[in-house]
PQR file with spaces between the fields and no chain letter, atoms N, CA, C, O and H, PARSE charges and radii, in Angstrom:
ATOM       1  N    MET     1     -68.594   64.510    5.233 -0.4000 1.5000
ATOM       2  CA   MET     1     -68.553   65.844    5.781 -0.0000 2.0000
ATOM       3  C    MET     1     -68.590   65.805    7.311  0.5500 1.7000
ATOM       4  O    MET     1     -68.112   66.722    7.979 -0.5500 1.4000
ATOM       5  N    GLU     2     -69.158   64.741    7.848 -0.4000 1.5000
ATOM       6  CA   GLU     2     -69.168   64.573    9.302 -0.0000 2.0000
ATOM       7  C    GLU     2     -67.742   64.456    9.828  0.5500 1.7000
ATOM       8  O    GLU     2     -67.428   64.969   10.902 -0.5500 1.4000
ATOM       9  H    GLU     2     -69.547   63.996    7.305  0.4000 1.0000
ATOM      10  N    THR     3     -66.889   63.788    9.077 -0.4000 1.5000
ATOM      11  CA   THR     3     -65.492   63.633    9.486 -0.0000 2.0000
ATOM      12  C    THR     3     -64.803   64.990    9.571  0.5500 1.7000
ATOM      13  O    THR     3     -64.046   65.245   10.507 -0.5500 1.4000
ATOM      14  H    THR     3     -67.144   63.372    8.204  0.4000 1.0000
ATOM      15  N    VAL     4     -65.059   65.850    8.611 -0.4000 1.5000
ATOM      16  CA   VAL     4     -64.462   67.192    8.611 -0.0000 2.0000
ATOM      17  C    VAL     4     -64.927   67.959    9.840  0.5500 1.7000
ATOM      18  O    VAL     4     -64.130   68.631   10.493 -0.5500 1.4000
ATOM      19  H    VAL     4     -65.674   65.643    7.850  0.4000 1.0000
ATOM      20  N    ARG     5     -66.202   67.861   10.155 -0.4000 1.5000
ATOM      21  CA   ARG     5     -66.735   68.553   11.332 -0.0000 2.0000
ATOM      22  C    ARG     5     -66.049   68.070   12.604  0.5500 1.7000
ATOM      23  O    ARG     5     -65.694   68.873   13.466 -0.5500 1.4000
ATOM      24  H    ARG     5     -66.850   67.315    9.624  0.4000 1.0000
ATOM      25  N    ARG     6     -65.865   66.760   12.719 -0.4000 1.5000
ATOM      26  CA   ARG     6     -65.218   66.205   13.913 -0.0000 2.0000
ATOM      27  C    ARG     6     -63.752   66.613   14.019  0.5500 1.7000
ATOM      28  O    ARG     6     -63.266   66.923   15.107 -0.5500 1.4000
ATOM      29  H    ARG     6     -66.154   66.107   12.019  0.4000 1.0000
ATOM      30  N    LEU     7     -63.055   66.612   12.896 -0.4000 1.5000
ATOM      31  CA   LEU     7     -61.646   67.005   12.913 -0.0000 2.0000
ATOM      32  C    LEU     7     -61.494   68.475   13.300  0.5500 1.7000
ATOM      33  O    LEU     7     -60.599   68.830   14.067 -0.5500 1.4000
ATOM      34  H    LEU     7     -63.449   66.361   12.013  0.4000 1.0000
ATOM      35  N    ARG     8     -62.368   69.322   12.770 -0.4000 1.5000
ATOM      36  CA   ARG     8     -62.306   70.747   13.128 -0.0000 2.0000
ATOM      37  C    ARG     8     -62.699   70.969   14.593  0.5500 1.7000
ATOM      38  O    ARG     8     -62.172   71.872   15.243 -0.5500 1.4000
ATOM      39  H    ARG     8     -63.095   69.033   12.147  0.4000 1.0000
ATOM      40  N    ALA     9     -63.603   70.168   15.107 -0.4000 1.5000
ATOM      41  CA   ALA     9     -63.969   70.263   16.521 -0.0000 2.0000
ATOM      42  C    ALA     9     -62.780   69.878   17.396  0.5500 1.7000
ATOM      43  O    ALA     9     -62.544   70.499   18.432 -0.5500 1.4000
ATOM      44  H    ALA     9     -64.031   69.435   14.579  0.4000 1.0000
ATOM      45  N    GLN    10     -62.035   68.862   16.986 -0.4000 1.5000
ATOM      46  CA   GLN    10     -60.852   68.449   17.734 -0.0000 2.0000
ATOM      47  C    GLN    10     -59.811   69.560   17.739  0.5500 1.7000
ATOM      48  O    GLN    10     -59.176   69.823   18.759 -0.5500 1.4000
ATOM      49  H    GLN    10     -62.227   68.357   16.144  0.4000 1.0000
ATOM      50  N    ALA    11     -59.642   70.211   16.588 -0.4000 1.5000
ATOM      51  CA   ALA    11     -58.707   71.337   16.510 -0.0000 2.0000
ATOM      52  C    ALA    11     -59.141   72.468   17.432  0.5500 1.7000
ATOM      53  O    ALA    11     -58.310   73.100   18.085 -0.5500 1.4000
ATOM      54  H    ALA    11     -60.158   69.997   15.759  0.4000 1.0000
ATOM      55  N    SER    12     -60.438   72.719   17.482 -0.4000 1.5000
ATOM      56  CA   SER    12     -60.963   73.767   18.351 -0.0000 2.0000
ATOM      57  C    SER    12     -60.696   73.441   19.827  0.5500 1.7000
ATOM      58  O    SER    12     -60.330   74.319   20.608 -0.5500 1.4000
ATOM      59  H    SER    12     -61.113   72.206   16.952  0.4000 1.0000
ATOM      60  N    LEU    13     -60.881   72.192   20.189 -0.4000 1.5000
ATOM      61  CA   LEU    13     -60.607   71.783   21.578 -0.0000 2.0000
ATOM      62  C    LEU    13     -59.132   71.980   21.927  0.5500 1.7000
ATOM      63  O    LEU    13     -58.800   72.397   23.037 -0.5500 1.4000
ATOM      64  H    LEU    13     -61.179   71.479   19.554  0.4000 1.0000
ATOM      65  N    CYS    14     -58.271   71.684   20.991 -0.4000 1.5000
ATOM      66  CA   CYS    14     -56.837   71.884   21.234 -0.0000 2.0000
ATOM      67  C    CYS    14     -56.520   73.363   21.444  0.5500 1.7000
ATOM      68  O    CYS    14     -55.735   73.711   22.326 -0.5500 1.4000
ATOM      69  H    CYS    14     -58.541   71.346   20.089  0.4000 1.0000
ATOM      70  N    ARG    15     -57.126   74.230   20.639 -0.4000 1.5000
ATOM      71  CA   ARG    15     -56.885   75.671   20.797 -0.0000 2.0000
ATOM      72  C    ARG    15     -57.434   76.179   22.130  0.5500 1.7000
ATOM      73  O    ARG    15     -56.819   77.020   22.785 -0.5500 1.4000
ATOM      74  H    ARG    15     -57.764   73.947   19.922  0.4000 1.0000
ATOM      75  N    GLN    16     -58.595   75.660   22.520 -0.4000 1.5000
ATOM      76  CA   GLN    16     -59.162   76.066   23.808 -0.0000 2.0000
ATOM      77  C    GLN    16     -58.281   75.591   24.955  0.5500 1.7000
ATOM      78  O    GLN    16     -58.052   76.330   25.912 -0.5500 1.4000
ATOM      79  H    GLN    16     -59.095   74.977   21.988  0.4000 1.0000
ATOM      80  N    SER    17     -57.794   74.383   24.864 -0.4000 1.5000
ATOM      81  CA   SER    17     -56.904   73.858   25.901 -0.0000 2.0000
ATOM      82  C    SER    17     -55.617   74.667   25.981  0.5500 1.7000
ATOM      83  O    SER    17     -55.078   74.876   27.068 -0.5500 1.4000
ATOM      84  H    SER    17     -57.979   73.782   24.087  0.4000 1.0000
ATOM      85  N    ALA    18     -55.126   75.118   24.842 -0.4000 1.5000
ATOM      86  CA   ALA    18     -53.904   75.931   24.824 -0.0000 2.0000
ATOM      87  C    ALA    18     -54.103   77.235   25.586  0.5500 1.7000
ATOM      88  O    ALA    18     -53.174   77.734   26.223 -0.5500 1.4000
ATOM      89  H    ALA    18     -55.564   74.948   23.959  0.4000 1.0000
ATOM      90  N    ALA    19     -55.297   77.780   25.523 -0.4000 1.5000
ATOM      91  CA   ALA    19     -55.584   79.023   26.242 -0.0000 2.0000
ATOM      92  C    ALA    19     -55.551   78.813   27.755  0.5500 1.7000
ATOM      93  O    ALA    19     -55.184   79.722   28.500 -0.5500 1.4000
ATOM      94  H    ALA    19     -56.051   77.374   25.007  0.4000 1.0000
ATOM      95  N    TYR    20     -55.931   77.628   28.205 -0.4000 1.5000
ATOM      96  CA   TYR    20     -55.972   77.334   29.643 -0.0000 2.0000
ATOM      97  C    TYR    20     -54.676   76.717   30.171  0.5500 1.7000
ATOM      98  O    TYR    20     -54.477   76.636   31.383 -0.5500 1.4000
ATOM      99  H    TYR    20     -56.230   76.890   27.600  0.4000 1.0000
ATOM     100  N    HIS    21     -53.808   76.289   29.281 -0.4000 1.5000
ATOM     101  CA   HIS    21     -52.543   75.664   29.683 -0.0000 2.0000
ATOM     102  C    HIS    21     -51.388   76.303   28.915  0.5500 1.7000
ATOM     103  O    HIS    21     -50.864   75.710   27.972 -0.5500 1.4000
ATOM     104  H    HIS    21     -53.969   76.355   28.296  0.4000 1.0000
ATOM     105  N    PRO    22     -50.994   77.507   29.315 -0.5600 1.5000
ATOM     106  CA   PRO    22     -49.950   78.213   28.571  0.2800 2.0000
ATOM     107  C    PRO    22     -48.611   77.472   28.535  0.5500 1.7000
ATOM     108  O    PRO    22     -47.826   77.657   27.605 -0.5500 1.4000
ATOM     109  N    ASP    23     -48.351   76.646   29.533 -0.4000 1.5000
ATOM     110  CA   ASP    23     -47.094   75.901   29.555 -0.0000 2.0000
ATOM     111  C    ASP    23     -47.032   74.829   28.456  0.5500 1.7000
ATOM     112  O    ASP    23     -45.948   74.422   28.038 -0.5500 1.4000
ATOM     113  H    ASP    23     -48.988   76.496   30.288  0.4000 1.0000
ATOM     114  N    ARG    24     -48.196   74.381   28.000 -0.4000 1.5000
ATOM     115  CA   ARG    24     -48.256   73.372   26.935 -0.0000 2.0000
ATOM     116  C    ARG    24     -48.868   73.930   25.653  0.5500 1.7000
ATOM     117  O    ARG    24     -49.216   73.172   24.747 -0.5500 1.4000
ATOM     118  H    ARG    24     -49.077   74.712   28.340  0.4000 1.0000
ATOM     119  N    SER    25     -48.999   75.241   25.576 -0.4000 1.5000
ATOM     120  CA   SER    25     -49.723   75.837   24.447 -0.0000 2.0000
ATOM     121  C    SER    25     -49.056   75.541   23.111  0.5500 1.7000
ATOM     122  O    SER    25     -49.750   75.310   22.121 -0.5500 1.4000
ATOM     123  H    SER    25     -48.716   75.857   26.312  0.4000 1.0000
ATOM     124  N    TRP    26     -47.737   75.542   23.058 -0.4000 1.5000
ATOM     125  CA   TRP    26     -47.046   75.297   21.789 -0.0000 2.0000
ATOM     126  C    TRP    26     -47.394   73.915   21.241  0.5500 1.7000
ATOM     127  O    TRP    26     -47.591   73.747   20.038 -0.5500 1.4000
ATOM     128  H    TRP    26     -47.173   75.730   23.863  0.4000 1.0000
ATOM     129  N    LYS    27     -47.468   72.923   22.139 -0.4000 1.5000
ATOM     130  CA   LYS    27     -47.797   71.559   21.704 -0.0000 2.0000
ATOM     131  C    LYS    27     -49.264   71.463   21.285  0.5500 1.7000
ATOM     132  O    LYS    27     -49.586   70.836   20.276 -0.5500 1.4000
ATOM     133  H    LYS    27     -47.308   73.060   23.117  0.4000 1.0000
ATOM     134  N    LEU    28     -50.131   72.075   22.046 -0.4000 1.5000
ATOM     135  CA   LEU    28     -51.555   72.018   21.742 -0.0000 2.0000
ATOM     136  C    LEU    28     -51.889   72.772   20.457  0.5500 1.7000
ATOM     137  O    LEU    28     -52.743   72.334   19.687 -0.5500 1.4000
ATOM     138  H    LEU    28     -49.869   72.585   22.866  0.4000 1.0000
ATOM     139  N    LEU    29     -51.224   73.898   20.222 -0.4000 1.5000
ATOM     140  CA   LEU    29     -51.467   74.641   18.987 -0.0000 2.0000
ATOM     141  C    LEU    29     -50.927   73.883   17.773  0.5500 1.7000
ATOM     142  O    LEU    29     -51.507   73.945   16.689 -0.5500 1.4000
ATOM     143  H    LEU    29     -50.530   74.254   20.848  0.4000 1.0000
ATOM     144  N    ALA    30     -49.827   73.178   17.957 -0.4000 1.5000
ATOM     145  CA   ALA    30     -49.302   72.341   16.867 -0.0000 2.0000
ATOM     146  C    ALA    30     -50.270   71.201   16.569  0.5500 1.7000
ATOM     147  O    ALA    30     -50.487   70.841   15.412 -0.5500 1.4000
ATOM     148  H    ALA    30     -49.355   73.128   18.838  0.4000 1.0000
ATOM     149  N    GLU    31     -50.845   70.644   17.620 -0.4000 1.5000
ATOM     150  CA   GLU    31     -51.828   69.568   17.428 -0.0000 2.0000
ATOM     151  C    GLU    31     -53.082   70.101   16.739  0.5500 1.7000
ATOM     152  O    GLU    31     -53.658   69.418   15.892 -0.5500 1.4000
ATOM     153  H    GLU    31     -50.670   70.937   18.560  0.4000 1.0000
ATOM     154  N    ALA    32     -53.510   71.311   17.091 -0.4000 1.5000
ATOM     155  CA   ALA    32     -54.663   71.931   16.437 -0.0000 2.0000
ATOM     156  C    ALA    32     -54.388   72.112   14.947  0.5500 1.7000
ATOM     157  O    ALA    32     -55.262   71.872   14.114 -0.5500 1.4000
ATOM     158  H    ALA    32     -53.042   71.866   17.779  0.4000 1.0000
ATOM     159  N    GLU    33     -53.177   72.533   14.618 -0.4000 1.5000
ATOM     160  CA   GLU    33     -52.814   72.701   13.215 -0.0000 2.0000
ATOM     161  C    GLU    33     -52.840   71.357   12.481  0.5500 1.7000
ATOM     162  O    GLU    33     -53.253   71.281   11.324 -0.5500 1.4000
ATOM     163  H    GLU    33     -52.466   72.728   15.294  0.4000 1.0000
ATOM     164  N    PHE    34     -52.399   70.309   13.162 -0.4000 1.5000
ATOM     165  CA   PHE    34     -52.437   68.960   12.586 -0.0000 2.0000
ATOM     166  C    PHE    34     -53.873   68.548   12.266  0.5500 1.7000
ATOM     167  O    PHE    34     -54.138   68.040   11.177 -0.5500 1.4000
ATOM     168  H    PHE    34     -52.064   70.371   14.102  0.4000 1.0000
ATOM     169  N    TRP    35     -54.805   68.759   13.205 -0.4000 1.5000
ATOM     170  CA   TRP    35     -56.204   68.382   12.985 -0.0000 2.0000
ATOM     171  C    TRP    35     -56.811   69.188   11.842  0.5500 1.7000
ATOM     172  O    TRP    35     -57.571   68.652   11.036 -0.5500 1.4000
ATOM     173  H    TRP    35     -54.589   69.171   14.090  0.4000 1.0000
ATOM     174  N    GLU    36     -56.476   70.479   11.773 -0.4000 1.5000
ATOM     175  CA   GLU    36     -56.978   71.319   10.681 -0.0000 2.0000
ATOM     176  C    GLU    36     -56.437   70.837    9.334  0.5500 1.7000
ATOM     177  O    GLU    36     -57.155   70.824    8.334 -0.5500 1.4000
ATOM     178  H    GLU    36     -55.858   70.914   12.428  0.4000 1.0000
ATOM     179  N    HIS    37     -55.163   70.441    9.323 -0.4000 1.5000
ATOM     180  CA   HIS    37     -54.566   69.921    8.092 -0.0000 2.0000
ATOM     181  C    HIS    37     -55.291   68.651    7.643  0.5500 1.7000
ATOM     182  O    HIS    37     -55.574   68.483    6.457 -0.5500 1.4000
ATOM     183  H    HIS    37     -54.580   70.452   10.135  0.4000 1.0000
ATOM     184  N    LEU    38     -55.591   67.765    8.582 -0.4000 1.5000
ATOM     185  CA   LEU    38     -56.336   66.551    8.246 -0.0000 2.0000
ATOM     186  C    LEU    38     -57.724   66.885    7.709  0.5500 1.7000
ATOM     187  O    LEU    38     -58.174   66.282    6.735 -0.5500 1.4000
ATOM     188  H    LEU    38     -55.361   67.901    9.546  0.4000 1.0000
ATOM     189  N    ALA    39     -58.401   67.834    8.334 -0.4000 1.5000
ATOM     190  CA   ALA    39     -59.735   68.241    7.873 -0.0000 2.0000
ATOM     191  C    ALA    39     -59.667   68.791    6.460  0.5500 1.7000
ATOM     192  O    ALA    39     -60.526   68.483    5.633 -0.5500 1.4000
ATOM     193  H    ALA    39     -58.036   68.324    9.126  0.4000 1.0000
ATOM     194  N    ASP    40     -58.653   69.605    6.170 -0.4000 1.5000
ATOM     195  CA   ASP    40     -58.497   70.148    4.818 -0.0000 2.0000
ATOM     196  C    ASP    40     -58.241   69.037    3.805  0.5500 1.7000
ATOM     197  O    ASP    40     -58.759   69.074    2.689 -0.5500 1.4000
ATOM     198  H    ASP    40     -57.955   69.856    6.842  0.4000 1.0000
ATOM     199  N    ALA    41     -57.433   68.044    4.202 -0.4000 1.5000
ATOM     200  CA   ALA    41     -57.134   66.930    3.299 -0.0000 2.0000
ATOM     201  C    ALA    41     -58.388   66.098    3.018  0.5500 1.7000
ATOM     202  O    ALA    41     -58.621   65.697    1.877 -0.5500 1.4000
ATOM     203  H    ALA    41     -57.012   68.015    5.108  0.4000 1.0000
ATOM     204  N    VAL    42     -59.187   65.841    4.037 -0.4000 1.5000
ATOM     205  CA   VAL    42     -60.430   65.082    3.856 -0.0000 2.0000
ATOM     206  C    VAL    42     -61.394   65.854    2.971  0.5500 1.7000
ATOM     207  O    VAL    42     -62.036   65.274    2.096 -0.5500 1.4000
ATOM     208  H    VAL    42     -58.998   66.166    4.963  0.4000 1.0000
ATOM     209  N    LEU    43     -61.499   67.154    3.192 -0.4000 1.5000
ATOM     210  CA   LEU    43     -62.387   67.988    2.389 -0.0000 2.0000
ATOM     211  C    LEU    43     -61.926   68.041    0.931  0.5500 1.7000
ATOM     212  O    LEU    43     -62.746   67.962    0.016 -0.5500 1.4000
ATOM     213  H    LEU    43     -60.977   67.626    3.904  0.4000 1.0000
ATOM     214  N    ALA    44     -60.632   68.173    0.720 -0.4000 1.5000
ATOM     215  CA   ALA    44     -60.102   68.194   -0.647 -0.0000 2.0000
ATOM     216  C    ALA    44     -60.369   66.870   -1.353  0.5500 1.7000
ATOM     217  O    ALA    44     -60.715   66.856   -2.534 -0.5500 1.4000
ATOM     218  H    ALA    44     -59.967   68.238    1.463  0.4000 1.0000
ATOM     219  N    GLU    45     -60.211   65.770   -0.644 -0.4000 1.5000
ATOM     220  CA   GLU    45     -60.467   64.455   -1.235 -0.0000 2.0000
ATOM     221  C    GLU    45     -61.951   64.302   -1.583  0.5500 1.7000
ATOM     222  O    GLU    45     -62.298   63.738   -2.621 -0.5500 1.4000
ATOM     223  H    GLU    45     -59.930   65.781    0.316  0.4000 1.0000
ATOM     224  N    HIS    46     -62.805   64.801   -0.719 -0.4000 1.5000
ATOM     225  CA   HIS    46     -64.249   64.738   -0.980 -0.0000 2.0000
ATOM     226  C    HIS    46     -64.602   65.489   -2.266  0.5500 1.7000
ATOM     227  O    HIS    46     -65.332   64.971   -3.111 -0.5500 1.4000
ATOM     228  H    HIS    46     -62.523   65.258    0.125  0.4000 1.0000
ATOM     229  N    PHE    47     -64.084   66.707   -2.410 -0.4000 1.5000
ATOM     230  CA   PHE    47     -64.389   67.489   -3.604 -0.0000 2.0000
ATOM     231  C    PHE    47     -63.722   66.909   -4.846  0.5500 1.7000
ATOM     232  O    PHE    47     -64.258   67.023   -5.948 -0.5500 1.4000
ATOM     233  H    PHE    47     -63.491   67.128   -1.724  0.4000 1.0000
ATOM     234  N    LYS    48     -62.569   66.293   -4.675 -0.4000 1.5000
ATOM     235  CA   LYS    48     -61.909   65.631   -5.795 -0.0000 2.0000
ATOM     236  C    LYS    48     -62.773   64.483   -6.306  0.5500 1.7000
ATOM     237  O    LYS    48     -62.925   64.308   -7.515 -0.5500 1.4000
ATOM     238  H    LYS    48     -62.134   66.199   -3.779  0.4000 1.0000
ATOM     239  N    GLU    49     -63.338   63.701   -5.389 -0.4000 1.5000
ATOM     240  CA   GLU    49     -64.233   62.601   -5.764 -0.0000 2.0000
ATOM     241  C    GLU    49     -65.498   63.134   -6.437  0.5500 1.7000
ATOM     242  O    GLU    49     -65.958   62.575   -7.432 -0.5500 1.4000
ATOM     243  H    GLU    49     -63.215   63.843   -4.407  0.4000 1.0000
ATOM     244  N    CYS    50     -66.056   64.211   -5.894 -0.4000 1.5000
ATOM     245  CA   CYS    50     -67.271   64.789   -6.478 -0.0000 2.0000
ATOM     246  C    CYS    50     -66.999   65.317   -7.876  0.5500 1.7000
ATOM     247  O    CYS    50     -67.808   65.126   -8.784 -0.5500 1.4000
ATOM     248  H    CYS    50     -65.682   64.665   -5.085  0.4000 1.0000
ATOM     249  N    THR    51     -65.867   65.976   -8.052 -0.4000 1.5000
ATOM     250  CA   THR    51     -65.521   66.534   -9.354 -0.0000 2.0000
ATOM     251  C    THR    51     -65.263   65.421  -10.357  0.5500 1.7000
ATOM     252  O    THR    51     -65.685   65.515  -11.510 -0.5500 1.4000
ATOM     253  H    THR    51     -65.210   66.130   -7.315  0.4000 1.0000
ATOM     254  N    ALA    52     -64.579   64.375   -9.934 -0.4000 1.5000
ATOM     255  CA   ALA    52     -64.283   63.260  -10.828 -0.0000 2.0000
ATOM     256  C    ALA    52     -65.562   62.579  -11.284  0.5500 1.7000
ATOM     257  O    ALA    52     -65.683   62.205  -12.450 -0.5500 1.4000
ATOM     258  H    ALA    52     -64.236   64.299   -8.998  0.4000 1.0000
ATOM     259  N    SER    53     -66.511   62.416  -10.383 -0.4000 1.5000
ATOM     260  CA   SER    53     -67.757   61.753  -10.761 -0.0000 2.0000
ATOM     261  C    SER    53     -68.592   62.633  -11.684  0.5500 1.7000
ATOM     262  O    SER    53     -69.315   62.114  -12.535 -0.5500 1.4000
ATOM     263  H    SER    53     -66.413   62.720   -9.435  0.4000 1.0000
ATOM     264  N    SER    54     -68.508   63.950  -11.533 -0.4000 1.5000
ATOM     265  CA   SER    54     -69.276   64.831  -12.425 -0.0000 2.0000
ATOM     266  C    SER    54     -68.635   64.919  -13.803  0.5500 1.7000
ATOM     267  O    SER    54     -69.326   65.198  -14.783 -0.5500 1.4000
ATOM     268  H    SER    54     -67.922   64.371  -10.842  0.4000 1.0000
ATOM     269  N    LEU    55     -67.326   64.687  -13.899 -0.4000 1.5000
ATOM     270  CA   LEU    55     -66.651   64.710  -15.198 -0.0000 2.0000
ATOM     271  C    LEU    55     -66.845   63.404  -15.959  0.5500 1.7000
ATOM     272  O    LEU    55     -66.610   63.357  -17.166 -0.5500 1.4000
ATOM     273  H    LEU    55     -66.765   64.461  -13.103  0.4000 1.0000
ATOM     274  N    ASP    56     -67.269   62.347  -15.278 -0.4000 1.5000
ATOM     275  CA   ASP    56     -67.508   61.073  -15.940 -0.0000 2.0000
ATOM     276  C    ASP    56     -68.690   61.150  -16.905  0.5500 1.7000
ATOM     277  O    ASP    56     -68.761   60.394  -17.873 -0.5500 1.4000
ATOM     278  H    ASP    56     -67.460   62.385  -14.297  0.4000 1.0000
ATOM     279  N    VAL    57     -69.601   62.054  -16.637 -0.4000 1.5000
ATOM     280  CA   VAL    57     -70.760   62.230  -17.497 -0.0000 2.0000
ATOM     281  C    VAL    57     -70.301   62.966  -18.752  0.5500 1.7000
ATOM     282  O    VAL    57     -69.661   64.014  -18.664 -0.5500 1.4000
ATOM     283  H    VAL    57     -69.544   62.669  -15.850  0.4000 1.0000
ATOM     284  N    THR    58     -70.627   62.419  -19.909 -0.4000 1.5000
ATOM     285  CA   THR    58     -70.234   63.065  -21.157 -0.0000 2.0000
ATOM     286  C    THR    58     -71.031   64.336  -21.342  0.5500 1.7000
ATOM     287  O    THR    58     -72.257   64.343  -21.227 -0.5500 1.4000
ATOM     288  H    THR    58     -71.147   61.568  -19.980  0.4000 1.0000
ATOM     289  N    GLN    59     -70.310   65.426  -21.634 -0.4000 1.5000
ATOM     290  CA   GLN    59     -70.951   66.717  -21.830 -0.0000 2.0000
ATOM     291  C    GLN    59     -70.734   67.152  -23.273  0.5500 1.7000
ATOM     292  O    GLN    59     -69.730   66.803  -23.895 -0.5500 1.4000
ATOM     293  H    GLN    59     -69.315   65.420  -21.727  0.4000 1.0000
ATOM     294  N    SER    60     -71.672   67.907  -23.790 -0.4000 1.5000
ATOM     295  CA   SER    60     -71.527   68.474  -25.132 -0.0000 2.0000
ATOM     296  C    SER    60     -71.381   69.967  -25.015  0.5500 1.7000
ATOM     297  O    SER    60     -71.987   70.610  -24.158 -0.5500 1.4000
ATOM     298  H    SER    60     -72.488   68.190  -23.285  0.4000 1.0000
ATOM     299  N    ARG    61     -70.551   70.512  -25.905 -0.4000 1.5000
ATOM     300  CA   ARG    61     -70.408   71.964  -25.931 -0.0000 2.0000
ATOM     301  C    ARG    61     -70.197   72.395  -27.368  0.5500 1.7000
ATOM     302  O    ARG    61     -69.544   71.686  -28.134 -0.5500 1.4000
ATOM     303  H    ARG    61     -70.059   69.990  -26.601  0.4000 1.0000
ATOM     304  N    PRO    62     -70.736   73.540  -27.748 -0.5600 1.5000
ATOM     305  CA   PRO    62     -70.556   74.004  -29.128  0.2800 2.0000
ATOM     306  C    PRO    62     -69.162   74.586  -29.329  0.5500 1.7000
ATOM     307  O    PRO    62     -68.593   75.195  -28.423 -0.5500 1.4000
ATOM     308  N    ILE    63     -68.621   74.390  -30.528 -0.4000 1.5000
ATOM     309  CA   ILE    63     -67.353   75.021  -30.898 -0.0000 2.0000
ATOM     310  C    ILE    63     -67.529   75.684  -32.250  0.5500 1.7000
ATOM     311  O    ILE    63     -68.356   75.258  -33.057 -0.5500 1.4000
ATOM     312  H    ILE    63     -69.083   73.896  -31.264  0.4000 1.0000
ATOM     313  N    ALA    64     -66.766   76.705  -32.491 -0.4000 1.5000
ATOM     314  CA   ALA    64     -66.843   77.408  -33.770 -0.0000 2.0000
ATOM     315  C    ALA    64     -65.842   76.801  -34.736  0.5500 1.7000
ATOM     316  O    ALA    64     -64.707   76.501  -34.365 -0.5500 1.4000
ATOM     317  H    ALA    64     -66.094   77.050  -31.836  0.4000 1.0000
ATOM     318  N    ASN    65     -66.273   76.620  -35.984 -0.4000 1.5000
ATOM     319  CA   ASN    65     -65.382   76.167  -37.035 -0.0000 2.0000
ATOM     320  C    ASN    65     -64.834   77.416  -37.718  0.5500 1.7000
ATOM     321  O    ASN    65     -65.598   78.193  -38.290 -0.5500 1.4000
ATOM     322  H    ASN    65     -67.195   76.863  -36.285  0.4000 1.0000
ATOM     323  N    ALA    66     -63.532   77.614  -37.666 -0.4000 1.5000
ATOM     324  CA   ALA    66     -62.930   78.840  -38.199 -0.0000 2.0000
ATOM     325  C    ALA    66     -63.069   78.946  -39.710  0.5500 1.7000
ATOM     326  O    ALA    66     -63.032   80.050  -40.255 -0.5500 1.4000
ATOM     327  H    ALA    66     -62.911   76.983  -37.201  0.4000 1.0000
ATOM     328  N    ASN    67     -63.229   77.806  -40.405 -0.4000 1.5000
ATOM     329  CA   ASN    67     -63.286   77.844  -41.863 -0.0000 2.0000
ATOM     330  C    ASN    67     -64.611   78.383  -42.391  0.5500 1.7000
ATOM     331  O    ASN    67     -64.617   79.210  -43.303 -0.5500 1.4000
ATOM     332  H    ASN    67     -63.258   76.909  -39.963  0.4000 1.0000
ATOM     333  N    ASP    68     -65.716   77.938  -41.841 -0.4000 1.5000
ATOM     334  CA   ASP    68     -66.993   78.362  -42.406 -0.0000 2.0000
ATOM     335  C    ASP    68     -67.915   79.021  -41.377  0.5500 1.7000
ATOM     336  O    ASP    68     -69.083   79.275  -41.671 -0.5500 1.4000
ATOM     337  H    ASP    68     -65.711   77.266  -41.100  0.4000 1.0000
ATOM     338  N    LYS    69     -67.414   79.294  -40.203 -0.4000 1.5000
ATOM     339  CA   LYS    69     -68.157   79.992  -39.150 -0.0000 2.0000
ATOM     340  C    LYS    69     -69.435   79.271  -38.739  0.5500 1.7000
ATOM     341  O    LYS    69     -70.352   79.909  -38.223 -0.5500 1.4000
ATOM     342  H    LYS    69     -66.465   79.087  -39.964  0.4000 1.0000
ATOM     343  N    GLN    70     -69.522   77.976  -38.949 -0.4000 1.5000
ATOM     344  CA   GLN    70     -70.672   77.216  -38.499 -0.0000 2.0000
ATOM     345  C    GLN    70     -70.344   76.604  -37.147  0.5500 1.7000
ATOM     346  O    GLN    70     -69.186   76.354  -36.811 -0.5500 1.4000
ATOM     347  H    GLN    70     -68.777   77.457  -39.368  0.4000 1.0000
ATOM     348  N    TRP    71     -71.393   76.375  -36.393 -0.4000 1.5000
ATOM     349  CA   TRP    71     -71.221   75.765  -35.089 -0.0000 2.0000
ATOM     350  C    TRP    71     -71.418   74.266  -35.210  0.5500 1.7000
ATOM     351  O    TRP    71     -72.329   73.793  -35.889 -0.5500 1.4000
ATOM     352  H    TRP    71     -72.333   76.578  -36.665  0.4000 1.0000
ATOM     353  N    THR    72     -70.554   73.536  -34.545 -0.4000 1.5000
ATOM     354  CA   THR    72     -70.717   72.080  -34.452 -0.0000 2.0000
ATOM     355  C    THR    72     -70.632   71.710  -32.989  0.5500 1.7000
ATOM     356  O    THR    72     -70.138   72.491  -32.176 -0.5500 1.4000
ATOM     357  H    THR    72     -69.814   73.920  -33.993  0.4000 1.0000
ATOM     358  N    THR    73     -71.099   70.551  -32.652 -0.4000 1.5000
ATOM     359  CA   THR    73     -71.086   70.084  -31.273 -0.0000 2.0000
ATOM     360  C    THR    73     -70.150   68.887  -31.176  0.5500 1.7000
ATOM     361  O    THR    73     -70.201   67.968  -31.993 -0.5500 1.4000
ATOM     362  H    THR    73     -71.501   69.916  -33.313  0.4000 1.0000
ATOM     363  N    ILE    74     -69.280   68.920  -30.140 -0.4000 1.5000
ATOM     364  CA   ILE    74     -68.408   67.790  -29.903 -0.0000 2.0000
ATOM     365  C    ILE    74     -68.679   67.250  -28.505  0.5500 1.7000
ATOM     366  O    ILE    74     -69.166   67.976  -27.638 -0.5500 1.4000
ATOM     367  H    ILE    74     -69.239   69.667  -29.477  0.4000 1.0000
ATOM     368  N    ALA    75     -68.370   66.005  -28.291 -0.4000 1.5000
ATOM     369  CA   ALA    75     -68.524   65.398  -26.979 -0.0000 2.0000
ATOM     370  C    ALA    75     -67.235   65.599  -26.201  0.5500 1.7000
ATOM     371  O    ALA    75     -66.143   65.378  -26.724 -0.5500 1.4000
ATOM     372  H    ALA    75     -67.975   65.415  -28.995  0.4000 1.0000
ATOM     373  N    VAL    76     -67.365   66.015  -24.964 -0.4000 1.5000
ATOM     374  CA   VAL    76     -66.212   66.226  -24.082 -0.0000 2.0000
ATOM     375  C    VAL    76     -66.305   65.214  -22.954  0.5500 1.7000
ATOM     376  O    VAL    76     -67.321   65.140  -22.263 -0.5500 1.4000
ATOM     377  H    VAL    76     -68.252   66.196  -24.538  0.4000 1.0000
ATOM     378  N    ALA    77     -65.278   64.458  -22.772 -0.4000 1.5000
ATOM     379  CA   ALA    77     -65.290   63.454  -21.695 -0.0000 2.0000
ATOM     380  C    ALA    77     -64.765   64.031  -20.424  0.5500 1.7000
ATOM     381  O    ALA    77     -64.700   63.336  -19.410 -0.5500 1.4000
ATOM     382  H    ALA    77     -64.453   64.519  -23.334  0.4000 1.0000
């Protein structure tokens, strides 16, 4: 998460620089968008890893049997 914070800070610096350098603002704003894109990618990868590790744990959930209306439990991986 520290990486995401640093990438977003870099994007913020680019946007601030664009405000002070209108002649280069298009380049600086494009660079800010690049840093934000990287931050989003790092954040998405982090949550993907967290979700994958939480799905590795076997979970149980009840299901209804349509034939006799009894509940049974199955393991979900």
